[in-house]
C-alpha positions as CSV (number, residue, x, y, z in Angstrom):
1,M,0.0,0.0,0.0
2,P,1.4,3.5,-0.8
3,N,2.6,5.6,2.1
4,I,-0.5,7.5,3.4
5,Y,1.4,10.7,4.0
6,S,2.8,10.9,0.5
7,C,-0.3,10.3,-1.4
8,L,-3.3,11.2,0.7
9,G,-4.8,14.3,2.3
10,I,-7.7,13.8,4.7
11,Y,-9.8,16.9,4.2
12,C,-10.4,19.6,1.7
13,S,-11.8,23.1,1.3
14,L,-14.8,23.1,-1.1
15,S,-14.7,25.6,-3.9
16,C,-18.4,26.3,-4.0
17,S,-21.4,26.3,-1.8
18,L,-22.9,22.8,-1.5
19,D,-26.2,24.3,-0.3
20,L,-26.7,25.8,-3.8
21,V,-25.3,22.8,-5.6
22,V,-27.6,20.3,-3.9
23,K,-30.7,22.4,-4.6
24,D,-30.0,23.1,-8.2
25,H,-30.7,20.0,-10.1
26,D,-30.2,21.5,-13.5
27,V,-26.5,22.4,-13.1
28,Q,-24.3,20.2,-15.4
29,Q,-21.4,18.2,-14.1
30,P,-18.3,20.3,-14.5
31,D,-16.0,17.4,-15.3
32,E,-15.8,13.6,-15.3
33,S,-14.7,13.2,-11.7
34,I,-18.2,11.7,-11.0
35,L,-19.7,9.2,-13.4
36,I,-23.4,8.3,-13.2
37,D,-24.8,5.0,-14.5
38,E,-28.6,4.9,-14.3
39,R,-29.8,1.3,-14.8
40,A,-33.1,-0.2,-15.9
41,D,-33.5,-2.1,-12.6
42,G,-33.7,1.1,-10.6
43,T,-30.2,1.3,-9.3
44,V,-28.0,4.3,-9.9
45,W,-24.2,3.6,-9.7
46,I,-22.2,6.7,-8.9
47,T,-18.4,6.4,-9.5
48,I,-15.7,8.6,-8.0
49,N,-13.5,8.7,-11.1
50,R,-10.1,9.9,-10.0
51,P,-8.0,6.6,-9.9
52,H,-4.8,8.5,-10.7
53,K,-5.4,10.5,-7.5
54,H,-6.6,7.6,-5.4
55,N,-10.1,8.8,-5.9
56,A,-9.4,11.7,-3.6
57,L,-12.3,13.8,-2.4
58,A,-11.3,17.2,-3.5
59,G,-13.7,20.1,-3.2
60,N,-15.1,19.9,-6.7
61,V,-15.5,16.2,-6.4
62,L,-17.5,16.4,-3.2
63,A,-19.7,19.1,-4.8
64,A,-20.3,17.0,-7.8
65,L,-21.1,14.0,-5.7
66,A,-23.6,15.9,-3.6
67,Q,-25.3,17.1,-6.8
68,A,-25.4,13.6,-8.3
69,V,-27.0,12.1,-5.1
70,A,-29.6,14.9,-4.9
71,R,-30.5,14.5,-8.6
72,A,-30.9,10.7,-8.3
73,G,-33.0,10.9,-5.2
74,V,-35.9,12.7,-6.9
75,H,-36.7,10.0,-9.5
76,P,-39.7,8.0,-8.3
77,Q,-38.6,4.7,-9.9
78,T,-35.1,4.7,-8.5
79,R,-34.6,2.0,-5.9
80,M,-31.1,2.7,-4.6
81,L,-27.8,4.5,-5.1
82,I,-24.5,2.6,-5.0
83,L,-21.3,4.6,-4.6
84,R,-17.9,3.2,-5.7
85,G,-14.5,4.3,-6.7
86,A,-12.8,3.8,-10.1
87,G,-10.3,1.0,-10.3
88,D,-9.7,-1.6,-7.6
89,R,-7.2,0.1,-5.3
90,F,-9.2,2.9,-3.6
91,F,-12.9,3.5,-2.9
92,A,-11.9,7.1,-1.8
93,A,-9.1,8.8,-0.2
94,G,-9.2,12.1,1.7
95,G,-8.9,15.6,0.2
96,D,-6.5,17.6,-1.8
97,L,-3.4,18.7,0.2
98,L,-3.1,21.8,-2.0
99,E,-6.6,22.9,-0.9
100,L,-5.9,21.9,2.7
101,A,-2.8,24.1,2.8
102,K,-5.0,27.2,2.4
103,V,-7.1,26.4,5.5
104,R,-5.1,28.2,8.1
105,D,-7.5,30.0,10.6
106,A,-10.6,29.2,12.5
107,Q,-13.0,30.8,10.1
108,A,-11.5,28.9,7.1
109,T,-11.6,25.7,9.1
110,H,-15.3,26.1,9.9
111,V,-16.1,26.9,6.3
112,M,-14.2,23.8,5.1
113,A,-15.8,21.6,7.7
114,N,-19.4,22.9,7.1
115,H,-19.2,22.6,3.3
116,A,-17.7,19.1,3.4
117,R,-20.2,17.9,6.0
118,A,-23.0,19.2,3.7
119,A,-21.8,17.0,0.9
120,L,-22.0,13.9,3.1
121,D,-25.3,15.1,4.5
122,A,-26.6,14.8,1.0
123,V,-25.8,11.1,1.2
124,R,-27.2,10.7,4.7
125,D,-30.4,12.6,3.9
126,C,-31.1,11.0,0.5
127,P,-34.6,9.6,0.5
128,L,-33.3,6.4,-1.0
129,P,-31.0,3.7,0.4
130,V,-27.3,4.6,-0.4
131,L,-24.9,1.8,-0.5
132,A,-21.1,2.1,-0.6
133,Y,-19.2,-0.6,-2.5
134,L,-15.7,-0.5,-1.2
135,N,-14.0,-1.6,-4.3
136,G,-10.7,-0.7,-2.7
137,D,-9.4,1.1,0.4
138,A,-11.5,3.8,2.1
139,I,-9.2,6.0,4.0
140,G,-9.8,9.1,6.2
141,G,-12.4,11.2,4.5
142,G,-13.2,8.2,2.2
143,A,-14.0,6.2,5.3
144,E,-16.3,8.9,6.6
145,L,-18.1,8.9,3.2
146,A,-18.5,5.1,3.4
147,V,-19.9,5.3,7.0
148,A,-22.3,8.1,5.9
149,C,-23.9,5.6,3.6
150,D,-26.7,3.2,4.8
151,M,-24.8,0.0,4.1
152,R,-21.3,-1.0,3.1
153,L,-20.3,-3.8,0.8
154,Q,-16.6,-4.4,1.1
155,A,-14.4,-6.1,-1.5
156,A,-12.4,-8.9,0.0
157,H,-9.1,-7.1,-0.5
158,A,-10.3,-3.7,0.6
159,Q,-9.6,-2.0,4.0
160,I,-11.3,0.8,5.8
161,G,-9.5,3.2,8.1
162,Y,-10.0,6.3,10.2
163,V,-6.4,7.4,9.7
164,Q,-6.9,11.1,10.6
165,A,-4.8,10.8,13.8
166,R,-1.8,10.1,11.6
167,L,-2.1,13.6,10.4
168,A,-2.7,15.0,13.9
169,I,-6.3,15.8,13.2
170,S,-9.7,14.5,14.2
171,T,-12.7,13.6,12.1
172,V,-14.5,16.6,10.5
173,W,-17.2,15.4,8.1
174,G,-19.6,13.9,10.7
175,G,-17.8,10.6,10.5
176,G,-17.0,10.4,14.2
177,P,-20.7,10.4,15.4
178,D,-21.6,8.1,12.5
179,L,-18.8,5.6,13.5
180,C,-19.9,5.6,17.2
181,R,-23.5,4.8,16.2
182,L,-22.4,2.1,13.8
183,V,-19.8,0.1,15.8
184,G,-20.1,1.5,19.4
185,G,-17.9,3.7,21.4
186,A,-15.1,1.3,22.2
187,R,-14.5,0.2,18.6
188,A,-14.9,3.7,17.3
189,M,-12.2,4.7,19.8
190,Y,-10.0,1.8,18.6
191,M,-10.3,3.0,15.0
192,M,-9.9,6.7,15.6
193,A,-7.1,6.5,18.2
194,R,-5.0,3.7,16.6
195,G,-5.5,4.8,12.9
196,E,-5.4,1.2,11.7
197,L,-6.9,-0.2,8.5
198,I,-9.6,-2.7,9.1
199,D,-9.8,-5.6,6.7
200,A,-13.0,-7.0,5.2
201,Q,-13.6,-9.9,7.5
202,R,-13.0,-7.9,10.7
203,A,-15.2,-5.1,9.3
204,L,-18.0,-7.7,8.7
205,S,-17.7,-9.1,12.2
206,W,-17.9,-5.6,13.7
207,G,-20.9,-4.6,11.7
208,L,-18.8,-2.0,9.9
209,A,-19.4,-3.9,6.6
210,D,-22.7,-5.6,5.7
211,A,-21.2,-8.0,3.2
212,V,-17.9,-9.1,1.7
213,I,-17.7,-9.1,-2.0
214,T,-15.2,-11.6,-3.4
215,D,-15.9,-11.4,-7.1
216,G,-16.3,-7.7,-8.1
217,H,-19.2,-5.5,-8.6
218,Q,-20.6,-7.5,-11.5
219,G,-20.2,-10.9,-9.8
220,R,-22.5,-13.3,-7.9
221,D,-21.9,-11.9,-4.5
222,M,-23.1,-8.5,-5.5
223,D,-26.1,-9.9,-7.4
224,A,-27.0,-12.1,-4.4
225,F,-26.9,-9.1,-2.0
226,L,-28.9,-6.7,-4.2
227,A,-31.5,-9.2,-5.4
228,P,-33.9,-8.9,-2.4
229,M,-33.7,-5.1,-2.6
230,L,-34.4,-5.1,-6.3
231,A,-37.5,-7.2,-5.6
232,C,-38.8,-4.3,-3.4
233,P,-40.9,-1.6,-5.0
234,P,-39.2,1.8,-4.8
235,Q,-41.8,3.2,-2.3
236,V,-41.0,0.3,0.1
237,L,-37.3,1.2,0.1
238,R,-38.1,4.8,0.6
239,A,-40.2,3.9,3.6
240,A,-37.4,2.0,5.1
241,K,-35.0,4.9,4.5
242,A,-37.4,7.3,6.1
243,Q,-37.5,5.2,9.3
244,T,-33.8,4.6,9.5
245,R,-33.1,8.2,8.9
246,A,-35.5,9.2,11.7
247,W,-33.5,7.0,14.1
248,R,-30.2,8.3,12.8
249,T,-31.2,11.9,13.3
250,N,-32.4,11.3,16.9
251,Q,-36.0,12.0,16.2
252,T,-38.3,11.4,19.2
253,Y,-39.8,7.9,19.6
254,E,-43.3,9.4,18.9
255,R,-41.9,11.1,15.8
256,Q,-40.5,7.9,14.6
257,R,-43.9,6.2,15.0
258,Q,-45.5,9.0,13.1
259,I,-43.1,8.5,10.2
260,E,-43.9,4.8,10.2
261,R,-47.6,5.6,10.1
262,D,-47.1,8.0,7.2
263,Q,-45.2,5.3,5.3
264,V,-48.0,2.8,5.8
265,L,-50.2,5.1,3.6
266,S,-47.7,5.2,0.8
267,T,-47.1,1.4,0.8
268,W,-50.3,-0.2,2.0
269,L,-52.6,1.7,-0.4
270,H,-50.3,1.3,-3.3
271,E,-51.3,-1.1,-6.1
272,D,-48.0,-3.0,-5.7
273,H,-49.3,-4.1,-2.3
274,W,-52.6,-5.4,-3.6
275,D,-50.9,-7.2,-6.5
276,A,-48.4,-8.9,-4.1
277,S,-51.3,-9.9,-1.8
278,D,-53.3,-11.4,-4.7
279,R,-50.3,-13.4,-5.9
280,F,-49.7,-14.7,-2.4
281,L,-53.4,-15.7,-1.9
282,K,-53.4,-17.5,-5.2
283,R,-50.4,-19.6,-4.2
284,V,-52.0,-20.4,-0.9
285,A,-55.2,-21.5,-2.6
286,Q,-53.5,-23.9,-4.9
């Protein structure tokens, strides 16, 4: 693995306001740092396309990623988003050290942190399930992006690491609270204080990964994991995301119950429910 200090930064200063980027669905992608593949089965694959830079999350990349997620989330027939990195070495690294070098005072640090956090909030708040396929290592800010997603599918050779401490900084993009919620305080402390890279099998045993993919994003492992979700109507997946997001954002118990009640209306009264019920009753009657 390349030396982390020589090739990776952990954070970056965004070059534009993500609040505007996320809301404006008509803005064109400024470059090919983010590739979007909308598939007929309702999945949208979003690729961080900077393999020559270890898929580093520079400011313009985070802005384009936030925009892509926001645009995909509004289509009613979309089932899920899957984020991945180009190549097989890195899912995503941290930010651009040249950008980071300009962040030298408290105000600039807050601006950097708030803008970057807004990009990951676009992932957290997307009304659809967002999966991270760790095709390669997720390091620093890349690990925070992975943990911001709803689920993580980790390639057998990939590692994930909160290596921020190696650069004498803490997490910035909301990844610290996310990690604590996901694996618990002790394991979050282990990862953040030791700065180790966690392999796929240990990530799976910790609940940091939801599946280990041994044969690539077009292989049987991926197909087997996605198949049950592809069988779900889009409104059912949206309902699931609404409830898990309410839990993640510390909504009150009664508010979570209200969201569940609201989702019943969008799923129970949908024709997909009645079609599925009719098919089940016909099988039982046979």
